[in-house]
Wavefront OBJ file of the C-alpha trace (Angstrom):
o trace
v -3.475 -30.345 -34.733
v -0.951 -27.604 -33.982
v 2.393 -27.535 -35.694
v 5.165 -27.781 -33.147
v 8.618 -26.513 -33.821
v 11.703 -25.414 -31.952
v 13.231 -22.014 -32.230
v 16.944 -21.813 -31.878
v 18.371 -18.391 -31.157
v 21.927 -17.832 -32.320
v 23.785 -16.446 -29.298
v 27.285 -16.194 -30.703
v 29.149 -12.881 -30.616
v 30.060 -13.104 -34.321
v 28.842 -15.098 -37.295
v 30.141 -18.618 -37.777
v 31.438 -19.694 -41.187
v 31.456 -23.335 -42.237
v 34.961 -23.516 -43.646
v 37.468 -26.348 -43.955
v 41.090 -25.200 -43.541
v 44.181 -27.304 -42.963
v 45.598 -26.623 -39.502
v 48.479 -27.904 -37.422
v 47.937 -28.354 -33.685
v 50.958 -28.323 -31.357
v 51.236 -28.339 -27.604
v 52.268 -30.212 -24.481
v 50.044 -32.893 -22.956
v 49.193 -33.148 -19.256
v 52.011 -35.702 -18.900
v 54.478 -33.102 -20.329
v 54.847 -34.985 -23.616
v 54.848 -32.756 -26.722
v 52.231 -33.482 -29.368
v 51.708 -32.330 -32.947
v 49.074 -33.345 -35.471
v 47.545 -32.065 -38.676
v 43.784 -31.481 -38.750
v 41.119 -29.329 -40.385
v 38.487 -26.904 -39.193
v 34.761 -27.601 -39.266
v 33.697 -23.992 -38.663
v 35.378 -20.745 -37.595
v 34.363 -17.383 -36.178
v 36.232 -14.312 -35.022
v 36.488 -15.721 -31.482
v 37.175 -19.426 -32.121
v 35.890 -22.448 -33.970
v 35.598 -26.222 -34.157
v 38.351 -28.621 -35.281
v 38.655 -32.366 -35.722
v 40.709 -33.836 -32.892
v 43.122 -36.711 -33.368
v 43.292 -37.385 -29.624
v 41.158 -36.369 -26.677
v 42.256 -33.034 -25.216
v 40.827 -32.015 -21.827
v 38.622 -28.937 -21.510
v 40.762 -25.924 -20.643
v 43.884 -27.318 -22.360
v 45.947 -24.695 -24.226
v 47.604 -25.322 -27.574
v 49.007 -23.547 -30.630
v 47.025 -23.574 -33.866
v 48.817 -22.907 -37.168
v 46.970 -22.203 -40.420
v 49.016 -24.155 -42.981
v 47.887 -21.915 -45.867
v 48.991 -18.515 -44.572
v 51.221 -19.553 -41.619
v 49.200 -17.546 -39.084
v 49.569 -18.877 -35.566
v 47.303 -18.397 -32.551
v 47.142 -19.623 -28.972
v 43.857 -21.392 -28.235
v 42.000 -23.140 -25.427
v 39.649 -26.142 -25.661
v 36.128 -25.187 -24.583
v 34.285 -28.465 -25.257
v 34.864 -31.868 -26.816
v 32.078 -33.918 -28.394
v 31.823 -37.160 -30.292
v 30.073 -36.351 -33.572
v 27.526 -38.735 -35.065
v 30.109 -39.827 -37.666
v 32.321 -41.104 -34.820
v 34.930 -38.329 -34.993
v 35.974 -36.075 -32.101
v 35.055 -32.417 -32.525
v 36.836 -29.909 -30.311
v 35.486 -26.401 -29.859
v 38.190 -23.841 -29.135
v 38.457 -20.159 -28.332
v 41.244 -17.838 -29.408
v 43.269 -16.103 -26.685
v 44.105 -13.161 -28.905
v 41.882 -11.207 -31.296
v 44.003 -12.317 -34.248
v 42.140 -13.903 -37.136
v 43.596 -17.232 -38.176
v 41.547 -17.657 -41.325
v 42.846 -14.629 -43.208
v 40.148 -14.940 -45.882
v 37.092 -14.287 -43.698
v 36.085 -10.941 -42.274
v 33.638 -11.332 -39.406
v 31.211 -8.571 -38.557
v 29.612 -8.036 -35.181
v 25.929 -8.791 -34.901
v 23.525 -5.876 -35.452
v 22.316 -5.773 -31.837
v 25.913 -5.497 -30.557
v 26.777 -2.354 -32.560
l 1 2 3 4 5 6 7 8 9 10 11 12 13 14 15 16 17 18 19 20 21 22 23 24 25 26 27 28 29 30 31 32 33 34 35 36 37 38 39 40 41 42 43 44 45 46 47 48 49 50 51 52 53 54 55 56 57 58 59 60 61 62 63 64 65 66 67 68 69 70 71 72 73 74 75 76 77 78 79 80 81 82 83 84 85 86 87 88 89 90 91 92 93 94 95 96 97 98 99 100 101 102 103 104 105 106 107 108 109 110 111 112 113 114
């Protein structure tokens, strides 16, 4: 009997680091009500990451993300929202500027992109 397996090819532009950082999310909802909540990251890369969401944010929604450790702020946009198997909302976001929010991580481009 043949062994079957799946191959998953990593197609991200930069490496993803599994890092948990305290963040503060601020913005204005679709009903023009301001919101602010504290959360943490699940993973980050040079171009974005995944955070735990307190409330459902629609895809395409823009918000400000503040790293509570080093006070770096970045404007972000929600790319996808998924319910994780532990029942928590995970929101993938992309950064609008090339500014790193982590401060501790240095992300290198993949070998084939150089």
